[in-house]
N, CA and C atoms as a LAMMPS dump frame, in Angstrom:
ITEM: TIMESTEP
0
ITEM: NUMBER OF ATOMS
270
ITEM: BOX BOUNDS ff ff ff
-5.0000000000000000e+02 5.0000000000000000e+02
-5.0000000000000000e+02 5.0000000000000000e+02
-5.0000000000000000e+02 5.0000000000000000e+02
ITEM: ATOMS id mol type element x y z
1 1 1 N -2.903 -14.043 -35.802
2 1 2 C -2.056 -13.614 -34.706
3 1 3 C -2.842 -12.596 -33.871
4 2 1 N -2.755 -12.775 -32.572
5 2 2 C -3.414 -11.858 -31.647
6 2 3 C -2.36 -11.026 -30.93
7 3 1 N -2.599 -9.721 -30.881
8 3 2 C -1.661 -8.825 -30.213
9 3 3 C -2.374 -8.127 -29.07
10 4 1 N -1.677 -7.979 -27.974
11 4 2 C -2.193 -7.276 -26.81
12 4 3 C -1.23 -6.162 -26.443
13 5 1 N -1.762 -5.14 -25.834
14 5 2 C -0.93 -4.047 -25.353
15 5 3 C -1.145 -3.887 -23.862
16 6 1 N -0.064 -3.709 -23.145
17 6 2 C -0.132 -3.504 -21.706
18 6 3 C 0.622 -2.224 -21.361
19 7 1 N -0.016 -1.386 -20.592
20 7 2 C 0.641 -0.184 -20.067
21 7 3 C 0.748 -0.345 -18.564
22 8 1 N 1.951 -0.183 -18.044
23 8 2 C 2.175 -0.317 -16.604
24 8 3 C 2.789 0.967 -16.086
25 9 1 N 2.227 1.476 -15.01
26 9 2 C 2.741 2.685 -14.377
27 9 3 C 3.118 2.333 -12.943
28 10 1 N 4.362 2.564 -12.593
29 10 2 C 4.85 2.265 -11.251
30 10 3 C 5.188 3.588 -10.579
31 11 1 N 4.568 3.831 -9.431
32 11 2 C 4.809 5.047 -8.661
33 11 3 C 5.238 4.618 -7.266
34 12 1 N 6.376 5.109 -6.82
35 12 2 C 6.867 4.784 -5.484
36 12 3 C 6.844 6.05 -4.642
37 13 1 N 6.114 5.985 -3.533
38 13 2 C 6.024 7.116 -2.624
39 13 3 C 6.953 6.913 -1.45
40 14 1 N 7.366 8.013 -0.864
41 14 2 C 8.126 7.939 0.384
42 14 3 C 7.129 7.969 1.535
43 15 1 N 7.647 7.906 2.745
44 15 2 C 6.756 7.966 3.905
45 15 3 C 6.218 9.378 4.131
46 16 1 N 6.66 10.336 3.333
47 16 2 C 6.186 11.715 3.436
48 16 3 C 4.937 11.984 2.601
49 17 1 N 4.425 10.98 1.921
50 17 2 C 3.255 11.18 1.066
51 17 3 C 2.023 11.486 1.915
52 18 1 N 1.215 12.406 1.426
53 18 2 C -0.071 12.689 2.057
54 18 3 C -1.135 11.926 1.279
55 19 1 N -2.052 11.315 1.994
56 19 2 C -3.096 10.537 1.332
57 19 3 C -4.464 11.057 1.738
58 20 1 N -5.428 10.774 0.917
59 20 2 C -6.798 11.145 1.231
60 20 3 C -7.76 10.262 0.465
61 21 1 N -8.997 10.279 0.888
62 21 2 C -10.022 9.521 0.179
63 21 3 C -11.339 10.277 0.26
64 22 1 N -12.162 10.07 -0.746
65 22 2 C -13.469 10.703 -0.789
66 22 3 C -14.456 9.71 -1.391
67 23 1 N -15.544 9.452 -0.677
68 23 2 C -16.594 8.563 -1.166
69 23 3 C -17.727 9.416 -1.734
70 24 1 N -18.067 9.167 -2.98
71 24 2 C -19.141 9.907 -3.634
72 24 3 C -20.404 9.06 -3.668
73 25 1 N -21.417 9.507 -2.967
74 25 2 C -22.688 8.781 -3.008
75 25 3 C -23.407 9.033 -4.332
76 26 1 N -23.087 10.136 -4.988
77 26 2 C -23.711 10.462 -6.275
78 26 3 C -23.278 9.486 -7.368
79 27 1 N -21.956 9.272 -7.453
80 27 2 C -21.434 8.402 -8.512
81 27 3 C -21.083 7.004 -8.026
82 28 1 N -21.254 6.745 -6.716
83 28 2 C -20.941 5.434 -6.134
84 28 3 C -19.486 5.043 -6.414
85 29 1 N -18.585 6.023 -6.207
86 29 2 C -17.158 5.804 -6.434
87 29 3 C -16.363 6.255 -5.221
88 30 1 N -15.122 5.833 -5.21
89 30 2 C -14.143 6.277 -4.21
90 30 3 C -13.002 6.938 -4.971
91 31 1 N -12.547 8.063 -4.463
92 31 2 C -11.366 8.705 -5.033
93 31 3 C -10.266 8.679 -3.988
94 32 1 N -9.117 8.141 -4.356
95 32 2 C -7.925 8.127 -3.511
96 32 3 C -6.973 9.183 -4.044
97 33 1 N -6.398 9.985 -3.155
98 33 2 C -5.444 10.997 -3.59
99 33 3 C -4.113 10.781 -2.884
100 34 1 N -3.054 11.045 -3.611
101 34 2 C -1.69 10.934 -3.11
102 34 3 C -0.969 12.215 -3.499
103 35 1 N -0.335 12.863 -2.538
104 35 2 C 0.289 14.159 -2.763
105 35 3 C 1.665 14.148 -2.095
106 36 1 N 2.697 14.436 -2.881
107 36 2 C 4.057 14.397 -2.331
108 36 3 C 4.919 15.44 -3.029
109 37 1 N 5.794 16.064 -2.268
110 37 2 C 6.764 17.009 -2.818
111 37 3 C 8.157 16.41 -2.694
112 38 1 N 8.957 16.6 -3.734
113 38 2 C 10.327 16.102 -3.657
114 38 3 C 11.227 17.186 -3.076
115 39 1 N 12.486 16.916 -2.96
116 39 2 C 13.424 17.86 -2.371
117 39 3 C 13.639 19.107 -3.2
118 40 1 N 13.229 19.097 -4.455
119 40 2 C 13.418 20.237 -5.345
120 40 3 C 12.197 21.142 -5.396
121 41 1 N 11.232 20.885 -4.54
122 41 2 C 10.029 21.709 -4.523
123 41 3 C 9.004 21.337 -5.579
124 42 1 N 9.212 20.227 -6.248
125 42 2 C 8.258 19.776 -7.258
126 42 3 C 7.202 18.93 -6.572
127 43 1 N 5.95 19.301 -6.767
128 43 2 C 4.835 18.596 -6.13
129 43 3 C 4.178 17.663 -7.14
130 44 1 N 3.98 16.431 -6.716
131 44 2 C 3.3 15.432 -7.536
132 44 3 C 1.983 15.101 -6.857
133 45 1 N 0.909 15.13 -7.611
134 45 2 C -0.395 14.788 -7.052
135 45 3 C -1.066 13.793 -7.994
136 46 1 N -1.566 12.712 -7.406
137 46 2 C -2.23 11.663 -8.175
138 46 3 C -3.607 11.417 -7.579
139 47 1 N -4.561 11.196 -8.436
140 47 2 C -5.91 10.855 -7.999
141 47 3 C -6.343 9.602 -8.749
142 48 1 N -6.876 8.652 -8.01
143 48 2 C -7.364 7.393 -8.577
144 48 3 C -8.829 7.262 -8.18
145 49 1 N -9.691 7.132 -9.16
146 49 2 C -11.117 6.975 -8.9
147 49 3 C -11.542 5.592 -9.361
148 50 1 N -12.329 4.918 -8.518
149 50 2 C -12.765 3.558 -8.844
150 50 3 C -14.171 3.334 -8.318
151 51 1 N -14.871 2.357 -8.901
152 51 2 C -16.204 2.018 -8.389
153 51 3 C -16.108 1.502 -6.946
154 52 1 N -17.164 1.708 -6.201
155 52 2 C -17.203 1.332 -4.788
156 52 3 C -16.876 -0.152 -4.588
157 53 1 N -17.391 -1.029 -5.436
158 53 2 C -17.132 -2.461 -5.251
159 53 3 C -15.653 -2.797 -5.455
160 54 1 N -14.987 -2.098 -6.351
161 54 2 C -13.551 -2.309 -6.552
162 54 3 C -12.783 -1.809 -5.33
163 55 1 N -13.205 -0.671 -4.787
164 55 2 C -12.557 -0.128 -3.586
165 55 3 C -12.695 -1.088 -2.41
166 56 1 N -13.855 -1.695 -2.278
167 56 2 C -14.045 -2.673 -1.191
168 56 3 C -13.104 -3.859 -1.344
169 57 1 N -12.988 -4.375 -2.568
170 57 2 C -12.077 -5.498 -2.817
171 57 3 C -10.637 -5.095 -2.53
172 58 1 N -10.269 -3.879 -2.932
173 58 2 C -8.92 -3.387 -2.679
174 58 3 C -8.652 -3.285 -1.182
175 59 1 N -9.612 -2.766 -0.423
176 59 2 C -9.454 -2.655 1.031
177 59 3 C -9.276 -4.014 1.676
178 60 1 N -10.048 -4.991 1.26
179 60 2 C -9.923 -6.339 1.814
180 60 3 C -8.557 -6.928 1.501
181 61 1 N -8.091 -6.727 0.268
182 61 2 C -6.788 -7.258 -0.118
183 61 3 C -5.669 -6.552 0.651
184 62 1 N -5.753 -5.233 0.768
185 62 2 C -4.746 -4.485 1.525
186 62 3 C -4.712 -4.921 2.987
187 63 1 N -5.88 -5.029 3.603
188 63 2 C -5.943 -5.443 5.011
189 63 3 C -5.333 -6.83 5.185
190 64 1 N -5.657 -7.755 4.295
191 64 2 C -5.108 -9.104 4.374
192 64 3 C -3.6 -9.113 4.211
193 65 1 N -3.093 -8.334 3.255
194 65 2 C -1.652 -8.269 3.033
195 65 3 C -0.928 -7.649 4.23
196 66 1 N -1.507 -6.613 4.814
197 66 2 C -0.886 -5.961 5.966
198 66 3 C -0.875 -6.896 7.172
199 67 1 N -1.967 -7.604 7.39
200 67 2 C -2.025 -8.569 8.496
201 67 3 C -0.974 -9.66 8.301
202 68 1 N -0.875 -10.195 7.097
203 68 2 C 0.116 -11.236 6.806
204 68 3 C 1.533 -10.695 7.012
205 69 1 N 1.787 -9.484 6.557
206 69 2 C 3.105 -8.864 6.739
207 69 3 C 3.431 -8.725 8.222
208 70 1 N 2.485 -8.199 9
209 70 2 C 2.709 -8.028 10.435
210 70 3 C 2.97 -9.359 11.127
211 71 1 N 2.238 -10.394 10.751
212 71 2 C 2.454 -11.718 11.336
213 71 3 C 3.84 -12.254 10.995
214 72 1 N 4.28 -12.061 9.751
215 72 2 C 5.607 -12.525 9.349
216 72 3 C 6.703 -11.763 10.088
217 73 1 N 6.514 -10.459 10.27
218 73 2 C 7.495 -9.655 10.998
219 73 3 C 7.569 -10.082 12.461
220 74 1 N 6.412 -10.343 13.06
221 74 2 C 6.382 -10.788 14.46
222 74 3 C 7.055 -12.148 14.604
223 75 1 N 6.804 -13.052 13.665
224 75 2 C 7.43 -14.374 13.717
225 75 3 C 8.94 -14.26 13.555
226 76 1 N 9.401 -13.4 12.65
227 76 2 C 10.837 -13.214 12.451
228 76 3 C 11.478 -12.609 13.689
229 77 1 N 10.804 -11.65 14.317
230 77 2 C 11.339 -11.036 15.539
231 77 3 C 11.403 -12.053 16.674
232 78 1 N 10.372 -12.893 16.799
233 78 2 C 10.357 -13.92 17.842
234 78 3 C 11.471 -14.936 17.609
235 79 1 N 11.689 -15.296 16.351
236 79 2 C 12.753 -16.245 16.023
237 79 3 C 14.124 -15.643 16.339
238 80 1 N 14.318 -14.377 15.992
239 80 2 C 15.591 -13.716 16.276
240 80 3 C 15.82 -13.61 17.782
241 81 1 N 14.768 -13.324 18.536
242 81 2 C 14.885 -13.239 19.997
243 81 3 C 15.204 -14.613 20.588
244 82 1 N 14.578 -15.66 20.073
245 82 2 C 14.854 -17.014 20.564
246 82 3 C 16.305 -17.394 20.284
247 83 1 N 16.811 -17.038 19.1
248 83 2 C 18.206 -17.322 18.774
249 83 3 C 19.148 -16.533 19.682
250 84 1 N 18.802 -15.274 19.96
251 84 2 C 19.628 -14.449 20.831
252 84 3 C 19.689 -15.044 22.238
253 85 1 N 18.53 -15.501 22.745
254 85 2 C 18.488 -16.111 24.082
255 85 3 C 19.273 -17.42 24.111
256 86 1 N 19.159 -18.218 23.036
257 86 2 C 19.896 -19.484 22.986
258 86 3 C 21.399 -19.241 22.963
259 87 1 N 21.836 -18.212 22.243
260 87 2 C 23.261 -17.889 22.188
261 87 3 C 23.732 -17.364 23.536
262 88 1 N 22.863 -16.632 24.235
263 88 2 C 23.238 -16.067 25.538
264 88 3 C 23.435 -17.188 26.576
265 89 1 N 22.65 -18.268 26.441
266 89 2 C 22.757 -19.398 27.368
267 89 3 C 23.977 -20.251 27.081
268 90 1 N 24.429 -20.224 25.832
269 90 2 C 25.555 -21.091 25.422
270 90 3 C 26.874 -20.575 25.864
C-alpha cells in the first residue's frame, strides 16, 4: 500500500492587499510578498520565494489567465448589450 500526504493552504486576500516582489541575482530567485491588515488591526504578511524559472512559468500562466478572463468579460458585456439593444427595438 502506498500512502501520500498533501498539505493545502488557501489564503484569500481582499483588494486592500499590498504586494511586492524582489528578484535576487545572487540566489536566482524571486520573492513575492503579500501584506494585509484586517479590521481588527491584525497584520498578516506572507512571503513566497521561488526559483526564477518557476516565477517565469507563473507569470506566463497568470498573464494567460488574466487575458482569457478579460476576453470572457468583454464577450459577456457585448452579449448583454446586444440583448439590451434587441429588447429596446422590440
